C-alpha positions as YAML, in Angstrom:
chain: A
units: angstrom
residues:
- id: 1
  name: UNK
  ca: [-29.61, -13.25, -12.86]
- id: 2
  name: UNK
  ca: [-25.97, -14.13, -12.30]
- id: 3
  name: UNK
  ca: [-24.76, -17.15, -11.04]
- id: 4
  name: UNK
  ca: [-23.01, -15.63, -8.50]
- id: 5
  name: UNK
  ca: [-25.92, -13.24, -8.07]
- id: 6
  name: UNK
  ca: [-27.89, -16.41, -7.32]
- id: 7
  name: UNK
  ca: [-25.18, -18.44, -4.88]
- id: 8
  name: UNK
  ca: [-24.51, -15.53, -2.67]
- id: 9
  name: UNK
  ca: [-20.60, -16.52, -3.03]
- id: 10
  name: UNK
  ca: [-17.56, -14.38, -3.63]
- id: 11
  name: UNK
  ca: [-16.04, -16.89, -5.65]
- id: 12
  name: UNK
  ca: [-18.71, -16.97, -8.36]
- id: 13
  name: UNK
  ca: [-17.60, -14.32, -10.39]
- id: 14
  name: UNK
  ca: [-17.20, -13.57, -14.41]
- id: 15
  name: UNK
  ca: [-13.36, -13.97, -15.91]
- id: 16
  name: UNK
  ca: [-12.89, -10.45, -16.23]
- id: 17
  name: UNK
  ca: [-12.93, -9.60, -12.40]
- id: 18
  name: UNK
  ca: [-10.67, -12.69, -12.03]
- id: 19
  name: UNK
  ca: [-8.01, -11.40, -14.35]
- id: 20
  name: UNK
  ca: [-8.30, -7.86, -12.69]
- id: 21
  name: UNK
  ca: [-7.91, -9.76, -9.01]
- id: 22
  name: UNK
  ca: [-5.08, -11.78, -10.14]
- id: 23
  name: UNK
  ca: [-2.97, -8.25, -11.36]
- id: 24
  name: UNK
  ca: [-4.00, -7.31, -7.86]
- id: 25
  name: UNK
  ca: [-2.36, -9.69, -6.08]
- id: 26
  name: UNK
  ca: [0.62, -9.00, -8.44]
- id: 27
  name: UNK
  ca: [0.98, -5.08, -8.25]
- id: 28
  name: UNK
  ca: [1.16, -5.39, -4.55]
- id: 29
  name: UNK
  ca: [3.54, -7.92, -4.31]
- id: 30
  name: UNK
  ca: [5.67, -4.92, -5.45]
- id: 31
  name: UNK
  ca: [5.54, -2.96, -2.35]
- id: 32
  name: UNK
  ca: [7.32, -5.51, -0.02]
- id: 33
  name: UNK
  ca: [9.26, -7.60, -2.59]
- id: 34
  name: UNK
  ca: [12.12, -5.82, -3.05]
- id: 35
  name: UNK
  ca: [12.63, -5.88, 1.12]
- id: 36
  name: UNK
  ca: [14.12, -9.29, 1.06]
- id: 37
  name: UNK
  ca: [16.72, -8.22, -1.42]
- id: 38
  name: UNK
  ca: [17.99, -5.05, 0.11]
- id: 39
  name: UNK
  ca: [20.96, -6.27, 1.53]
- id: 40
  name: UNK
  ca: [21.79, -8.42, -1.78]
- id: 41
  name: UNK
  ca: [21.73, -4.99, -4.03]
- id: 42
  name: UNK
  ca: [23.91, -3.13, -1.56]
- id: 43
  name: UNK
  ca: [26.45, -5.89, -1.05]
- id: 44
  name: UNK
  ca: [26.59, -6.72, -5.08]
- id: 45
  name: UNK
  ca: [25.74, -3.47, -6.51]
- id: 46
  name: UNK
  ca: [28.21, -1.70, -4.20]
- id: 47
  name: UNK
  ca: [25.84, 0.62, -2.40]
- id: 48
  name: UNK
  ca: [25.22, 1.96, 0.81]
- id: 49
  name: UNK
  ca: [22.45, 1.31, 2.58]
- id: 50
  name: UNK
  ca: [21.04, 4.59, 2.08]
- id: 51
  name: UNK
  ca: [21.39, 4.51, -1.38]
- id: 52
  name: UNK
  ca: [19.57, 1.09, -1.70]
- id: 53
  name: UNK
  ca: [16.83, 2.54, 0.36]
- id: 54
  name: UNK
  ca: [16.24, 4.96, -2.67]
- id: 55
  name: UNK
  ca: [14.51, 1.70, -4.39]
- id: 56
  name: UNK
  ca: [11.64, 2.21, -2.29]
- id: 57
  name: UNK
  ca: [12.12, 6.08, -1.88]
- id: 58
  name: UNK
  ca: [11.82, 6.93, -5.96]
- id: 59
  name: UNK
  ca: [8.86, 4.09, -6.38]
- id: 60
  name: UNK
  ca: [6.48, 6.20, -3.41]
- id: 61
  name: UNK
  ca: [7.70, 9.43, -4.69]
- id: 62
  name: UNK
  ca: [6.03, 8.95, -8.11]
- id: 63
  name: UNK
  ca: [3.17, 7.07, -6.86]
- id: 64
  name: UNK
  ca: [2.18, 9.67, -4.41]
- id: 65
  name: UNK
  ca: [2.64, 12.20, -7.58]
- id: 66
  name: UNK
  ca: [0.49, 10.38, -9.56]
- id: 67
  name: UNK
  ca: [-1.89, 9.90, -6.91]
- id: 68
  name: UNK
  ca: [-2.64, 13.42, -7.58]
- id: 69
  name: UNK
  ca: [-3.17, 13.05, -10.89]
- id: 70
  name: UNK
  ca: [-5.07, 8.96, -11.16]
- id: 71
  name: UNK
  ca: [-8.91, 10.14, -10.80]
- id: 72
  name: UNK
  ca: [-8.24, 13.34, -13.78]
- id: 73
  name: UNK
  ca: [-6.17, 10.42, -16.10]
- id: 74
  name: UNK
  ca: [-8.55, 7.68, -15.43]
- id: 75
  name: UNK
  ca: [-12.03, 10.14, -15.77]
- id: 76
  name: UNK
  ca: [-10.85, 10.92, -19.48]
- id: 77
  name: UNK
  ca: [-9.44, 7.71, -20.54]
- id: 78
  name: UNK
  ca: [-11.13, 5.07, -19.35]
- id: 79
  name: UNK
  ca: [-10.72, 2.44, -16.40]
- id: 80
  name: UNK
  ca: [-9.42, -0.53, -19.38]
- id: 81
  name: UNK
  ca: [-6.93, 1.80, -20.71]
- id: 82
  name: UNK
  ca: [-5.43, 2.89, -17.35]
- id: 83
  name: UNK
  ca: [-5.26, -0.46, -16.22]
- id: 84
  name: UNK
  ca: [-2.89, -1.26, -19.40]
- id: 85
  name: UNK
  ca: [-0.95, 1.67, -19.27]
- id: 86
  name: UNK
  ca: [-0.70, 0.92, -15.85]
- id: 87
  name: UNK
  ca: [0.31, -2.64, -15.97]
- id: 88
  name: UNK
  ca: [2.47, -2.40, -19.15]
- id: 89
  name: UNK
  ca: [4.60, 0.31, -17.05]
- id: 90
  name: UNK
  ca: [4.84, -2.22, -14.28]
- id: 91
  name: UNK
  ca: [6.11, -4.74, -16.93]
- id: 92
  name: UNK
  ca: [8.24, -2.58, -18.73]
- id: 93
  name: UNK
  ca: [10.10, -0.90, -15.74]
- id: 94
  name: UNK
  ca: [10.43, -4.45, -13.70]
- id: 95
  name: UNK
  ca: [12.28, -6.03, -16.72]
- id: 96
  name: UNK
  ca: [14.66, -3.10, -16.64]
- id: 97
  name: UNK
  ca: [15.00, -3.57, -12.79]
- id: 98
  name: UNK
  ca: [16.10, -6.87, -13.60]
- id: 99
  name: UNK
  ca: [18.51, -6.24, -15.88]
- id: 100
  name: UNK
  ca: [20.40, -3.17, -14.49]
- id: 101
  name: UNK
  ca: [24.00, -3.01, -13.81]
- id: 102
  name: UNK
  ca: [23.88, 0.21, -11.28]
- id: 103
  name: UNK
  ca: [21.95, 0.77, -8.31]
- id: 104
  name: UNK
  ca: [21.33, 4.64, -9.53]
- id: 105
  name: UNK
  ca: [19.42, 2.10, -12.98]
- id: 106
  name: UNK
  ca: [17.67, 0.41, -10.50]
- id: 107
  name: UNK
  ca: [16.57, 3.10, -8.57]
- id: 108
  name: UNK
  ca: [15.35, 5.09, -11.73]
- id: 109
  name: UNK
  ca: [13.26, 2.16, -12.95]
- id: 110
  name: UNK
  ca: [11.48, 1.78, -9.63]
- id: 111
  name: UNK
  ca: [10.59, 5.26, -10.25]
- id: 112
  name: UNK
  ca: [8.96, 4.48, -13.38]
- id: 113
  name: UNK
  ca: [7.42, 0.96, -11.52]
- id: 114
  name: UNK
  ca: [5.76, 3.42, -9.29]
- id: 115
  name: UNK
  ca: [4.09, 5.22, -11.70]
- id: 116
  name: UNK
  ca: [2.96, 1.97, -13.71]
- id: 117
  name: UNK
  ca: [1.62, 1.23, -9.93]
- id: 118
  name: UNK
  ca: [-0.29, 4.42, -9.24]
- id: 119
  name: UNK
  ca: [-2.24, 4.16, -12.45]
- id: 120
  name: UNK
  ca: [-2.93, 0.53, -11.94]
- id: 121
  name: UNK
  ca: [-4.24, 0.70, -8.23]
- id: 122
  name: UNK
  ca: [-6.34, 3.59, -8.58]
- id: 123
  name: UNK
  ca: [-8.29, 1.87, -11.07]
- id: 124
  name: UNK
  ca: [-7.82, -1.62, -10.13]
- id: 125
  name: UNK
  ca: [-10.81, -1.46, -7.51]
- id: 126
  name: UNK
  ca: [-13.54, 0.13, -9.47]
- id: 127
  name: UNK
  ca: [-13.26, -1.83, -12.43]
- id: 128
  name: UNK
  ca: [-14.08, -5.14, -9.69]
- id: 129
  name: UNK
  ca: [-16.82, -3.52, -8.24]
- id: 130
  name: UNK
  ca: [-18.39, -2.54, -12.11]
- id: 131
  name: UNK
  ca: [-17.65, -6.19, -13.33]
- id: 132
  name: UNK
  ca: [-18.56, -7.85, -10.50]
- id: 133
  name: UNK
  ca: [-21.81, -10.25, -10.16]
- id: 134
  name: UNK
  ca: [-23.17, -10.48, -6.50]
- id: 135
  name: UNK
  ca: [-23.19, -6.92, -5.38]
- id: 136
  name: UNK
  ca: [-20.49, -4.52, -4.49]
- id: 137
  name: UNK
  ca: [-19.81, -5.93, -1.65]
- id: 138
  name: UNK
  ca: [-19.02, -9.34, -2.81]
- id: 139
  name: UNK
  ca: [-16.55, -7.70, -5.46]
- id: 140
  name: UNK
  ca: [-14.87, -5.60, -2.61]
- id: 141
  name: UNK
  ca: [-14.13, -8.75, -0.40]
- id: 142
  name: UNK
  ca: [-12.88, -10.15, -3.56]
- id: 143
  name: UNK
  ca: [-10.48, -7.10, -4.15]
- id: 144
  name: UNK
  ca: [-9.36, -7.38, 0.03]
- id: 145
  name: UNK
  ca: [-8.10, -10.72, -0.29]
- id: 146
  name: UNK
  ca: [-6.35, -10.16, -3.59]
- id: 147
  name: UNK
  ca: [-4.53, -7.21, -2.19]
- id: 148
  name: UNK
  ca: [-4.19, -8.86, 1.28]
- id: 149
  name: UNK
  ca: [-2.32, -12.16, -0.86]
- id: 150
  name: UNK
  ca: [-0.41, -10.09, -2.39]
- id: 151
  name: UNK
  ca: [1.13, -8.19, 0.59]
- id: 152
  name: UNK
  ca: [1.36, -10.97, 1.96]
- id: 153
  name: UNK
  ca: [3.34, -12.84, -0.44]
- id: 154
  name: UNK
  ca: [5.33, -10.26, -2.18]
- id: 155
  name: UNK
  ca: [8.00, -10.28, 0.49]
- id: 156
  name: UNK
  ca: [8.28, -14.29, 0.69]
- id: 157
  name: UNK
  ca: [8.42, -14.51, -3.40]
- id: 158
  name: UNK
  ca: [11.13, -11.83, -2.79]
- id: 159
  name: UNK
  ca: [12.59, -14.19, -0.25]
- id: 160
  name: UNK
  ca: [12.25, -17.45, -2.51]
- id: 161
  name: UNK
  ca: [13.65, -15.98, -5.91]
- id: 162
  name: UNK
  ca: [15.95, -13.34, -4.11]
- id: 163
  name: UNK
  ca: [18.41, -16.33, -2.63]
- id: 164
  name: UNK
  ca: [19.15, -17.35, -6.02]
- id: 165
  name: UNK
  ca: [19.78, -14.04, -7.46]
- id: 166
  name: UNK
  ca: [18.51, -10.20, -6.76]
- id: 167
  name: UNK
  ca: [17.25, -10.07, -10.01]
- id: 168
  name: UNK
  ca: [15.23, -12.68, -9.92]
- id: 169
  name: UNK
  ca: [12.40, -11.48, -8.05]
- id: 170
  name: UNK
  ca: [12.03, -8.65, -10.79]
- id: 171
  name: UNK
  ca: [11.68, -11.28, -13.48]
- id: 172
  name: UNK
  ca: [9.27, -13.24, -11.70]
- id: 173
  name: UNK
  ca: [7.06, -9.90, -11.88]
- id: 174
  name: UNK
  ca: [7.89, -9.37, -15.59]
- id: 175
  name: UNK
  ca: [6.25, -13.19, -16.24]
- id: 176
  name: UNK
  ca: [3.38, -12.27, -14.02]
- id: 177
  name: UNK
  ca: [2.95, -9.02, -14.85]
- id: 178
  name: UNK
  ca: [2.73, -10.06, -18.84]
- id: 179
  name: UNK
  ca: [-0.11, -12.70, -18.14]
- id: 180
  name: UNK
  ca: [-2.49, -10.37, -16.50]
- id: 181
  name: UNK
  ca: [-1.56, -7.97, -19.21]
- id: 182
  name: UNK
  ca: [-2.95, -10.24, -21.89]
- id: 183
  name: UNK
  ca: [-5.74, -11.19, -19.31]
- id: 184
  name: UNK
  ca: [-7.18, -8.10, -18.91]
- id: 185
  name: UNK
  ca: [-6.57, -6.76, -22.41]
- id: 186
  name: UNK
  ca: [-8.43, -10.08, -23.86]
- id: 187
  name: UNK
  ca: [-11.58, -10.81, -20.83]
- id: 188
  name: UNK
  ca: [-12.26, -6.87, -20.15]
- id: 189
  name: UNK
  ca: [-14.73, -5.29, -22.54]
- id: 190
  name: UNK
  ca: [-16.34, -2.17, -22.09]
- id: 191
  name: UNK
  ca: [-20.04, -2.47, -22.85]
- id: 192
  name: UNK
  ca: [-21.19, -0.69, -25.99]
- id: 193
  name: UNK
  ca: [-22.94, 2.43, -24.97]
- id: 194
  name: UNK
  ca: [-21.69, 2.23, -21.11]
- id: 195
  name: UNK
  ca: [-21.75, 5.77, -19.88]
- id: 196
  name: UNK
  ca: [-18.21, 7.69, -20.11]
- id: 197
  name: UNK
  ca: [-17.42, 8.57, -16.01]
- id: 198
  name: UNK
  ca: [-17.66, 12.54, -15.73]
- id: 199
  name: UNK
  ca: [-14.32, 14.35, -16.41]
- id: 200
  name: UNK
  ca: [-12.85, 15.21, -13.12]
- id: 201
  name: UNK
  ca: [-10.70, 18.81, -12.67]
- id: 202
  name: UNK
  ca: [-6.85, 18.46, -12.85]
- id: 203
  name: UNK
  ca: [-6.73, 20.44, -9.72]
- id: 204
  name: UNK
  ca: [-9.13, 18.46, -7.81]
- id: 205
  name: UNK
  ca: [-7.25, 16.51, -5.43]
- id: 206
  name: UNK
  ca: [-5.10, 19.73, -4.38]
- id: 207
  name: UNK
  ca: [-8.31, 21.66, -3.98]
- id: 208
  name: UNK
  ca: [-9.31, 18.77, -1.73]
- id: 209
  name: UNK
  ca: [-6.16, 19.30, 0.69]
- id: 210
  name: UNK
  ca: [-7.91, 22.53, 1.10]
- id: 211
  name: UNK
  ca: [-10.18, 21.02, 3.05]
- id: 212
  name: UNK
  ca: [-9.44, 21.39, 6.88]
- id: 213
  name: UNK
  ca: [-10.59, 18.01, 7.91]
- id: 214
  name: UNK
  ca: [-8.64, 16.20, 4.68]
- id: 215
  name: UNK
  ca: [-5.71, 18.28, 5.20]
- id: 216
  name: UNK
  ca: [-5.16, 17.20, 8.69]
- id: 217
  name: UNK
  ca: [-5.80, 13.55, 8.15]
- id: 218
  name: UNK
  ca: [-3.17, 14.27, 5.45]
- id: 219
  name: UNK
  ca: [-0.63, 15.45, 7.99]
- id: 220
  name: UNK
  ca: [-1.37, 12.65, 10.11]
- id: 221
  name: UNK
  ca: [-0.56, 10.02, 7.65]
- id: 222
  name: UNK
  ca: [2.77, 11.70, 6.66]
- id: 223
  name: UNK
  ca: [4.11, 10.99, 9.99]
- id: 224
  name: UNK
  ca: [2.05, 7.24, 9.70]
- id: 225
  name: UNK
  ca: [3.52, 7.09, 7.07]
- id: 226
  name: UNK
  ca: [7.02, 7.77, 7.90]
- id: 227
  name: UNK
  ca: [6.65, 5.13, 10.81]
- id: 228
  name: UNK
  ca: [5.13, 2.33, 8.74]
- id: 229
  name: UNK
  ca: [7.82, 2.82, 6.08]
- id: 230
  name: UNK
  ca: [10.79, 2.49, 8.81]
- id: 231
  name: UNK
  ca: [9.74, -0.79, 9.99]
- id: 232
  name: UNK
  ca: [9.19, -2.14, 6.44]
- id: 233
  name: UNK
  ca: [12.18, -0.84, 4.72]
- id: 234
  name: UNK
  ca: [14.67, -0.26, 7.00]
- id: 235
  name: UNK
  ca: [14.19, -3.57, 9.35]
- id: 236
  name: UNK
  ca: [15.78, -5.77, 6.46]
- id: 237
  name: UNK
  ca: [19.20, -4.08, 7.71]
- id: 238
  name: UNK
  ca: [19.33, -5.13, 11.39]
- id: 239
  name: UNK
  ca: [17.89, -8.62, 10.65]
- id: 240
  name: UNK
  ca: [20.92, -9.77, 9.55]
- id: 241
  name: UNK
  ca: [18.90, -12.79, 7.80]
- id: 242
  name: UNK
  ca: [19.41, -14.29, 4.32]
- id: 243
  name: UNK
  ca: [16.95, -13.12, 1.50]
- id: 244
  name: UNK
  ca: [14.90, -16.44, 2.72]
- id: 245
  name: UNK
  ca: [15.02, -15.72, 6.38]
- id: 246
  name: UNK
  ca: [13.84, -11.85, 5.43]
- id: 247
  name: UNK
  ca: [11.06, -12.93, 2.69]
- id: 248
  name: UNK
  ca: [9.41, -15.39, 5.73]
- id: 249
  name: UNK
  ca: [9.86, -12.41, 8.15]
- id: 250
  name: UNK
  ca: [8.12, -10.38, 6.32]
- id: 251
  name: UNK
  ca: [5.74, -12.83, 5.47]
- id: 252
  name: UNK
  ca: [4.32, -12.73, 8.67]
- id: 253
  name: UNK
  ca: [4.38, -9.35, 8.99]
- id: 254
  name: UNK
  ca: [1.85, -8.94, 5.74]
- id: 255
  name: UNK
  ca: [0.05, -11.77, 7.01]
- id: 256
  name: UNK
  ca: [-1.03, -10.00, 10.00]
- id: 257
  name: UNK
  ca: [-1.50, -6.27, 8.55]
- id: 258
  name: UNK
  ca: [-4.39, -8.18, 5.45]
- id: 259
  name: UNK
  ca: [-6.05, -10.00, 8.65]
- id: 260
  name: UNK
  ca: [-6.20, -6.87, 10.86]
- id: 261
  name: UNK
  ca: [-7.62, -4.66, 8.02]
- id: 262
  name: UNK
  ca: [-9.82, -7.13, 6.94]
- id: 263
  name: UNK
  ca: [-11.17, -8.54, 9.84]
- id: 264
  name: UNK
  ca: [-9.73, -7.02, 13.01]
- id: 265
  name: UNK
  ca: [-10.40, -2.84, 12.39]
- id: 266
  name: UNK
  ca: [-14.11, -3.35, 11.59]
- id: 267
  name: UNK
  ca: [-14.34, -5.37, 15.12]
- id: 268
  name: UNK
  ca: [-12.54, -2.73, 16.68]
- id: 269
  name: UNK
  ca: [-14.73, 0.05, 15.15]
- id: 270
  name: UNK
  ca: [-17.82, -1.92, 16.88]
- id: 271
  name: UNK
  ca: [-16.75, -0.69, 20.21]
- id: 272
  name: UNK
  ca: [-15.09, 3.11, 19.62]
- id: 273
  name: UNK
  ca: [-15.50, 5.86, 17.38]
- id: 274
  name: UNK
  ca: [-12.69, 5.79, 14.84]
- id: 275
  name: UNK
  ca: [-10.71, 8.91, 16.30]
- id: 276
  name: UNK
  ca: [-10.27, 6.83, 19.31]
- id: 277
  name: UNK
  ca: [-9.44, 3.71, 17.60]
- id: 278
  name: UNK
  ca: [-6.13, 5.96, 15.92]
- id: 279
  name: UNK
  ca: [-5.52, 7.49, 18.81]
- id: 280
  name: UNK
  ca: [-5.06, 4.06, 20.68]
- id: 281
  name: UNK
  ca: [-3.43, 2.15, 18.07]
- id: 282
  name: UNK
  ca: [-0.91, 4.82, 16.97]
- id: 283
  name: UNK
  ca: [0.44, 4.74, 20.63]
- id: 284
  name: UNK
  ca: [0.98, 1.11, 20.16]
- id: 285
  name: UNK
  ca: [2.61, 1.55, 17.17]
- id: 286
  name: UNK
  ca: [4.99, 3.88, 18.51]
- id: 287
  name: UNK
  ca: [5.42, 1.33, 21.58]
- id: 288
  name: UNK
  ca: [6.19, -1.71, 19.23]
- id: 289
  name: UNK
  ca: [8.90, 0.54, 17.16]
- id: 290
  name: UNK
  ca: [10.32, 1.32, 20.62]
- id: 291
  name: UNK
  ca: [11.21, -1.98, 21.84]
- id: 292
  name: UNK
  ca: [12.63, -2.88, 18.20]
- id: 293
  name: UNK
  ca: [14.56, -0.03, 18.97]
- id: 294
  name: UNK
  ca: [15.75, -0.77, 22.23]
- id: 295
  name: UNK
  ca: [16.24, -4.83, 20.99]
- id: 296
  name: UNK
  ca: [17.70, -4.43, 18.02]
- id: 297
  name: UNK
  ca: [20.20, -6.86, 18.52]
- id: 298
  name: UNK
  ca: [18.12, -9.18, 19.71]
- id: 299
  name: UNK
  ca: [17.13, -10.89, 16.35]
- id: 300
  name: UNK
  ca: [13.72, -13.32, 18.05]
- id: 301
  name: UNK
  ca: [13.25, -10.06, 19.47]
- id: 302
  name: UNK
  ca: [12.96, -7.88, 16.20]
- id: 303
  name: UNK
  ca: [11.56, -10.65, 14.69]
- id: 304
  name: UNK
  ca: [8.64, -10.53, 16.90]
- id: 305
  name: UNK
  ca: [8.18, -6.55, 16.99]
- id: 306
  name: UNK
  ca: [8.01, -7.11, 12.84]
- id: 307
  name: UNK
  ca: [5.02, -9.41, 13.21]
- id: 308
  name: UNK
  ca: [3.14, -7.53, 15.76]
- id: 309
  name: UNK
  ca: [3.72, -4.13, 13.57]
- id: 310
  name: UNK
  ca: [2.15, -5.85, 10.61]
- id: 311
  name: UNK
  ca: [-1.20, -6.42, 12.96]
- id: 312
  name: UNK
  ca: [-1.24, -2.63, 14.29]
- id: 313
  name: UNK
  ca: [-0.56, -0.91, 11.16]
- id: 314
  name: UNK
  ca: [-3.62, -3.07, 9.51]
- id: 315
  name: UNK
  ca: [-5.86, -1.88, 12.07]
- id: 316
  name: UNK
  ca: [-4.71, 1.76, 11.07]
- id: 317
  name: UNK
  ca: [-5.09, 1.10, 7.43]
- id: 318
  name: UNK
  ca: [-8.04, 0.56, 7.23]
- id: 319
  name: UNK
  ca: [-9.41, 2.90, 10.26]
- id: 320
  name: UNK
  ca: [-7.23, 5.81, 9.25]
- id: 321
  name: UNK
  ca: [-8.56, 5.73, 5.62]
- id: 322
  name: UNK
  ca: [-12.03, 5.05, 6.95]
- id: 323
  name: UNK
  ca: [-11.44, 8.28, 8.48]
- id: 324
  name: UNK
  ca: [-10.36, 9.97, 5.52]
- id: 325
  name: UNK
  ca: [-13.61, 8.71, 3.52]
- id: 326
  name: UNK
  ca: [-16.26, 9.98, 5.85]
- id: 327
  name: UNK
  ca: [-14.69, 13.15, 7.19]
- id: 328
  name: UNK
  ca: [-15.67, 15.22, 4.25]
- id: 329
  name: UNK
  ca: [-18.43, 15.66, 1.61]
- id: 330
  name: UNK
  ca: [-15.83, 15.28, -0.85]
- id: 331
  name: UNK
  ca: [-15.92, 12.44, -3.52]
- id: 332
  name: UNK
  ca: [-14.67, 8.97, -2.71]
- id: 333
  name: UNK
  ca: [-12.18, 8.92, -5.59]
- id: 334
  name: UNK
  ca: [-10.73, 12.45, -4.89]
- id: 335
  name: UNK
  ca: [-10.90, 12.04, -1.40]
- id: 336
  name: UNK
  ca: [-8.33, 9.06, -1.87]
- id: 337
  name: UNK
  ca: [-6.39, 10.11, -4.71]
- id: 338
  name: UNK
  ca: [-5.51, 13.16, -2.28]
- id: 339
  name: UNK
  ca: [-4.62, 11.49, 0.74]
- id: 340
  name: UNK
  ca: [-3.22, 8.46, -1.02]
- id: 341
  name: UNK
  ca: [-0.69, 10.99, -2.83]
- id: 342
  name: UNK
  ca: [0.30, 12.67, 0.59]
- id: 343
  name: UNK
  ca: [0.69, 10.05, 2.30]
- id: 344
  name: UNK
  ca: [3.12, 8.13, -0.49]
- id: 345
  name: UNK
  ca: [5.00, 11.08, -0.25]
- id: 346
  name: UNK
  ca: [6.00, 10.71, 3.51]
- id: 347
  name: UNK
  ca: [6.94, 7.25, 3.33]
- id: 348
  name: UNK
  ca: [9.01, 7.92, 0.16]
- id: 349
  name: UNK
  ca: [11.22, 9.96, 3.21]
- id: 350
  name: UNK
  ca: [11.39, 7.25, 5.24]
- id: 351
  name: UNK
  ca: [13.80, 5.39, 4.29]
- id: 352
  name: UNK
  ca: [16.85, 7.30, 3.07]
- id: 353
  name: UNK
  ca: [16.80, 9.26, 6.37]
- id: 354
  name: UNK
  ca: [16.47, 5.91, 8.31]
- id: 355
  name: UNK
  ca: [19.56, 4.51, 7.33]
- id: 356
  name: UNK
  ca: [21.22, 7.60, 7.74]
- id: 357
  name: UNK
  ca: [20.01, 7.90, 10.94]
- id: 358
  name: UNK
  ca: [21.99, 4.51, 11.32]
- id: 359
  name: UNK
  ca: [25.39, 4.89, 9.76]
- id: 360
  name: UNK
  ca: [25.34, 8.04, 12.22]
- id: 361
  name: UNK
  ca: [24.01, 6.82, 16.00]
- id: 362
  name: UNK
  ca: [23.44, 2.69, 15.05]
- id: 363
  name: UNK
  ca: [20.85, 0.61, 14.58]
- id: 364
  name: UNK
  ca: [17.90, 2.09, 17.40]
- id: 365
  name: UNK
  ca: [17.76, 5.03, 15.93]
- id: 366
  name: UNK
  ca: [15.66, 4.50, 12.90]
- id: 367
  name: UNK
  ca: [13.29, 3.04, 15.05]
- id: 368
  name: UNK
  ca: [13.32, 6.40, 17.74]
- id: 369
  name: UNK
  ca: [12.67, 7.93, 14.57]
- id: 370
  name: UNK
  ca: [9.94, 5.92, 13.63]
- id: 371
  name: UNK
  ca: [8.54, 5.88, 17.36]
- id: 372
  name: UNK
  ca: [8.32, 9.71, 17.47]
- id: 373
  name: UNK
  ca: [6.64, 10.14, 13.90]
- id: 374
  name: UNK
  ca: [4.13, 7.86, 15.08]
- id: 375
  name: UNK
  ca: [3.72, 10.36, 18.31]
- id: 376
  name: UNK
  ca: [2.96, 13.05, 16.08]
- id: 377
  name: UNK
  ca: [0.26, 11.49, 13.77]
- id: 378
  name: UNK
  ca: [-1.52, 10.75, 17.13]
- id: 379
  name: UNK
  ca: [-1.41, 14.14, 18.61]
- id: 380
  name: UNK
  ca: [-2.06, 15.48, 15.67]
- id: 381
  name: UNK
  ca: [-5.49, 13.43, 15.52]
- id: 382
  name: UNK
  ca: [-6.20, 14.17, 18.88]
- id: 383
  name: UNK
  ca: [-5.62, 17.78, 18.42]
- id: 384
  name: UNK
  ca: [-8.05, 17.92, 15.57]
- id: 385
  name: UNK
  ca: [-10.63, 15.46, 16.73]
- id: 386
  name: UNK
  ca: [-13.52, 18.51, 16.81]
- id: 387
  name: UNK
  ca: [-12.42, 18.82, 13.19]
- id: 388
  name: UNK
  ca: [-13.59, 14.76, 12.44]
- id: 389
  name: UNK
  ca: [-16.66, 14.48, 14.35]
- id: 390
  name: UNK
  ca: [-18.74, 13.74, 11.11]
- id: 391
  name: UNK
  ca: [-16.05, 10.90, 10.46]
- id: 392
  name: UNK
  ca: [-17.22, 9.71, 14.12]
- id: 393
  name: UNK
  ca: [-21.08, 10.07, 13.95]
- id: 394
  name: UNK
  ca: [-21.68, 8.57, 10.63]
- id: 395
  name: UNK
  ca: [-22.36, 4.43, 10.57]
- id: 396
  name: UNK
  ca: [-21.59, 2.73, 7.12]
- id: 397
  name: UNK
  ca: [-23.58, 0.50, 5.46]
- id: 398
  name: UNK
  ca: [-21.65, -3.22, 5.22]
- id: 399
  name: UNK
  ca: [-21.22, -2.45, 1.63]
- id: 400
  name: UNK
  ca: [-19.73, 0.96, 2.18]
- id: 401
  name: UNK
  ca: [-17.34, -0.36, 5.25]
- id: 402
  name: UNK
  ca: [-16.02, -3.15, 2.82]
- id: 403
  name: UNK
  ca: [-14.58, -0.49, -0.10]
- id: 404
  name: UNK
  ca: [-13.12, 1.86, 3.41]
- id: 405
  name: UNK
  ca: [-11.02, -1.47, 3.89]
- id: 406
  name: UNK
  ca: [-10.14, -2.18, 0.85]
- id: 407
  name: UNK
  ca: [-9.18, 1.06, 0.04]
- id: 408
  name: UNK
  ca: [-7.20, 1.17, 3.11]
- id: 409
  name: UNK
  ca: [-4.80, -1.70, 1.99]
- id: 410
  name: UNK
  ca: [-4.49, -0.26, -1.02]
- id: 411
  name: UNK
  ca: [-3.12, 3.13, 0.08]
...
């Protein structure tokens, strides 16, 4: 029995697990890293807000498309190779972003970054679970901590480094990813004679979306992610803060998201069914966005709405993904990749649409758009509750619930 198993501590893990956990922190930093530097990029590269928002769109479009195929790829080349290819792509394209001289180049290189991120995050959880000591629940808790830390500190690091130059956060990711690549290449070893994963069909994710329950949840996720990225990607512009100020604001957002996704959602689900929780929390998100739009000229009010939004989105990330995982008999990796792919594609549309709405009707319009999207997502789930009875009726083990929490944060 390993040390981790003897003590039962999540912190007693072999070095390969720590290597993947460290890489997970850096990978999830990339989601919020650009938030604080969007205004600086728009100003210094002579781009409109709508053009600079495409840094999110190109990243999310490619991530979403690739998510539909990652289970096919990793089942054929193995987890370690998939992780290393993903990290290498992030490293290369983050460096190219830092060296770019135009907003179009940064947009294009962020797309390459999204490709690497899809390969990495779709494989990291399974790798940690397979290599960890002390059981799967401890391993998943460690992964939750890693990605929660990444989501929280990404905007903060972006703000700290971005206060020097908008290029600095990209150089920082390049350096950290190089360390993570070397650590995984050296420390993560595949035991001789390990069984090969069963090959997954190329069309598996697309076939999964044909399931009525999963298809309904995918539609809801499109609108949910629109509201998510209205708040995350557009808010730096009406805030009007420096890169450091934006970074601290979204550090609060990320911290709130991590807290409620890891601890808040499981607590809420002790008292209500999953679909009930969804139709409670989504209207609260709509109210938060509506208040943000109405009070957008008040910086303290907008900051408060952003932080409260982080708390609410943390609940939804976990609860919606748990529902996806339990609504059908489709294998979890395939259901997750299908749902995640569609969800990321929905989020990709939100940032440029929000910026265009603001150009036409002012800062309130994007938040009204996000409010409507959250309400549509709630209506979709409410109207299809009969299709989701399986998700409401099944009780999970502690390890299964922890896995759903981790996948929810990853998505």
